[in-house]
C-alpha positions in Angstrom: -77.7 11.3 -95.9 -74.3 10.1 -97.0 -72.6 12.8 -94.9 -74.7 11.8 -91.9 -73.9 8.2 -92.4 -70.2 8.9 -92.7 -70.3 11.1 -89.6 -72.0 8.3 -87.8 -69.3 5.7 -88.9 -66.7 8.2 -87.8 -68.2 8.7 -84.3 -68.7 4.8 -84.0 -65.0 4.4 -84.9 -64.0 7.0 -82.4 -66.3 5.4 -79.8 -64.8 2.0 -80.4 -61.3 3.4 -80.3 -62.1 5.0 -77.0 -63.6 1.8 -75.7 -60.4 -0.1 -76.6 -58.3 2.7 -74.9 -60.4 2.4 -71.8 -60.1 -1.4 -71.8 -56.3 -1.1 -72.2 -56.1 1.5 -69.5 -58.1 -0.8 -67.2 -55.8 -3.7 -68.0 -52.7 -1.7 -67.4 -54.1 -0.4 -64.1 -54.9 -4.0 -63.0 -51.3 -5.1 -64.2 -49.7 -2.2 -62.2 -51.7 -3.1 -59.1 -50.8 -6.9 -59.5 -47.1 -5.9 -59.9 -47.3 -3.6 -56.9 -48.9 -6.4 -54.8 -46.4 -8.9 -56.1 -43.5 -6.6 -55.3 -44.9 -6.0 -51.8 -45.1 -9.8 -51.2 -41.7 -10.3 -52.6 -40.3 -7.7 -50.2 -42.2 -9.3 -47.3 -40.9 -12.7 -48.3 -37.4 -11.3 -48.6 -37.6 -9.7 -45.2 -39.0 -12.9 -43.7 -36.1 -14.9 -45.3 -33.6 -12.4 -44.0 -35.1 -12.6 -40.5 -35.1 -16.4 -40.5 -31.5 -16.4 -41.8 -30.4 -14.0 -39.1 -32.1 -16.0 -36.4 -30.5 -19.2 -37.8 -27.1 -17.6 -37.8 -27.5 -16.2 -34.3 -28.6 -19.7 -33.1 -25.6 -21.3 -35.0 -23.2 -18.8 -33.3 -24.6 -19.6 -29.9 -24.3 -23.3 -30.7 -20.7 -22.9 -31.9 -19.8 -20.9 -28.8 -21.3 -23.7 -26.6 -19.3 -26.3 -28.6 -16.2 -24.3 -28.4 -16.6 -23.9 -24.6 -17.3 -27.5 -24.1 -14.3 -28.4 -26.3 -12.0 -26.1 -24.2 -13.5 -27.7 -21.1 -12.7 -31.3 -22.4 -9.3 -30.2 -23.6 -8.3 -28.8 -20.2 -9.7 -31.7 -18.2 -7.2 -33.7 -16.1 -9.2 -36.8 -16.7 -8.7 -38.7 -20.0 -11.7 -38.4 -22.3 -12.1 -40.6 -25.4 -15.0 -40.9 -27.9 -15.6 -44.3 -29.4 -17.8 -45.2 -32.4 -20.3 -48.1 -32.7 -17.3 -50.5 -33.5 -15.3 -49.4 -30.4 -12.7 -47.5 -32.3 -11.3 -44.2 -31.1 -12.7 -41.1 -32.9 -11.4 -38.4 -30.5 -9.1 -38.3 -27.5 -8.4 -35.2 -25.4 -4.8 -34.1 -24.5 -4.9 -35.8 -21.1 -5.7 -39.1 -22.7 -2.9 -38.6 -25.3 -0.3 -37.8 -22.6 -1.4 -40.8 -20.6 -0.4 -43.2 -23.3 2.2 -41.0 -25.0 0.5 -41.2 -28.4 -0.6 -38.6 -30.9 -4.1 -38.3 -32.3 -3.0 -40.0 -35.5 -1.6 -43.0 -33.6 -4.8 -43.2 -31.5 -7.0 -43.1 -34.5 -9.0 -46.3 -35.2 -7.5 -48.0 -32.2 -9.6 -49.7 -29.5 -9.3 -49.4 -25.7 -8.4 -53.1 -25.5 -5.4 -52.5 -27.7 -4.3 -49.9 -25.1 -4.7 -52.4 -22.3 -8.1 -51.2 -21.0 -10.8 -53.7 -20.4 -13.7 -51.5 -21.5 -16.2 -54.4 -21.2 -15.8 -54.4 -17.4 -17.5 -51.0 -17.1 -21.3 -50.9 -17.6 -22.6 -48.5 -20.1 -25.0 -45.8 -18.9 -27.5 -43.9 -21.2 -27.3 -40.1 -21.3 -31.0 -39.9 -20.7 -31.0 -42.2 -17.7 -31.1 -40.4 -14.3 -28.7 -42.6 -12.5 -25.1 -43.3 -13.6 -23.3 -46.6 -12.8 -20.4 -46.6 -10.5 -16.9 -46.3 -12.2 -14.9 -49.5 -12.6 -11.2 -49.7 -11.3 -8.8 -50.7 -14.0 -5.0 -51.3 -13.9 -2.7 -50.3 -16.9 0.6 -49.0 -17.8 1.3 -45.6 -19.1 3.8 -44.6 -21.9 6.7 -44.8 -19.5 5.7 -48.3 -18.3 4.5 -47.0 -14.9 1.7 -49.0 -13.3 -1.5 -46.9 -13.1 -4.8 -47.3 -11.4 -7.7 -45.5 -13.2 -11.4 -45.3 -12.8 -13.3 -46.0 -16.0 -16.8 -44.6 -16.7 -18.7 -45.2 -20.0 -21.9 -43.6 -21.3 -23.7 -43.5 -24.6 -24.6 -40.2 -26.3 -26.4 -39.7 -29.6 -24.3 -37.6 -32.0 -24.7 -37.0 -35.8 -27.5 -39.6 -35.8 -25.5 -42.5 -34.4 -24.9 -43.7 -30.8 -21.4 -43.0 -29.6 -19.7 -43.9 -26.4 -17.8 -41.5 -24.1 -15.2 -43.0 -21.9 -13.6 -41.1 -19.0 -10.4 -42.3 -17.3 -9.6 -40.8 -14.0 -6.1 -41.5 -12.7 -6.3 -42.5 -9.0 -2.8 -43.9 -8.7 -1.7 -41.3 -6.3 -5.0 -41.4 -4.3 -4.6 -45.2 -3.9 -1.0 -44.9 -2.8 -2.1 -42.3 -0.1 -4.9 -44.6 0.9 -2.3 -47.5 1.3 0.0 -45.2 3.3 -2.9 -44.1 5.5 -4.0 -47.7 6.1 -0.3 -48.8 6.8 0.1 -45.9 9.2 -3.2 -46.6 10.9 -2.4 -50.2 11.3 1.1 -49.3 12.7 -0.5 -46.8 15.1 -3.1 -49.4 16.2 -0.3 -52.0 16.8 1.7 -49.5 18.8 -1.2 -48.5 21.0 -2.1 -52.2 21.5 1.5 -53.0 22.4 1.6 -50.1 24.8 -1.7 -51.0 26.3 -0.7 -54.7 26.6 2.7 -53.7 28.3 1.0 -51.4 30.7 -1.7 -53.9 31.7 1.1 -56.6 32.1 3.1 -54.3 34.4 0.0 -53.5 36.5 -0.9 -57.2 36.8 2.7 -58.0 37.7 2.7 -55.4 40.5 -0.7 -56.6 41.8 0.6 -60.2 41.8 3.7 -59.2 43.9 1.5 -57.3 46.3 -0.8 -60.3 46.7 2.2 -62.5 47.4 3.4 -60.1 50.1 0.0 -59.9 51.7 -0.4 -63.7 51.6 2.9 -64.1 53.7 1.9 -61.5 56.3 0.1 -62.1 59.6 -3.6 -62.0 60.2 -3.4 -58.6 61.8 -1.7 -57.1 58.8 
């Protein structure tokens, strides 16, 4: 009986040990499965993050190329382009604007258009979202050499970096106005010459007709 009891206890112990081993094995299996799922999700999240980052970098490169292209266009424009903040101070001026006034970017920084002799208030401000833009306003100023200039001023508002900024464009039309005056003067002179020639021709014709009438008036009835 004692031997049977001991054998039963030994078998019960072995059974309990096997049960614990089975539970530990099941726990380890579930842990491995959870780690594999977590690793797969981590790899998926990492791949998604890399894809989002690559897409963001690609969009950023496209935006940078567009900004560089626009900056090159503005830098090579013959018209003067200046960017004003909300207080009307100059934040950026392209090379044409700098040459127009003979000042460097540091000298133009924080200046206003009024300090440069430009009446910016005379030009209406257009919104970038509005379909129609107002007509430019003609202004008169002097360049760095003291030469009198005639420019067309256009102002518009654009949102940039969360604040409204003004873009002013100055188009030098001094030569155009000079040519217009020359054409107008030449046209007036030609009109005067044609009028004088027409007047002289008509006067000569009238004088000839008057002499003929006098001759006829002194002749006989038969004539």
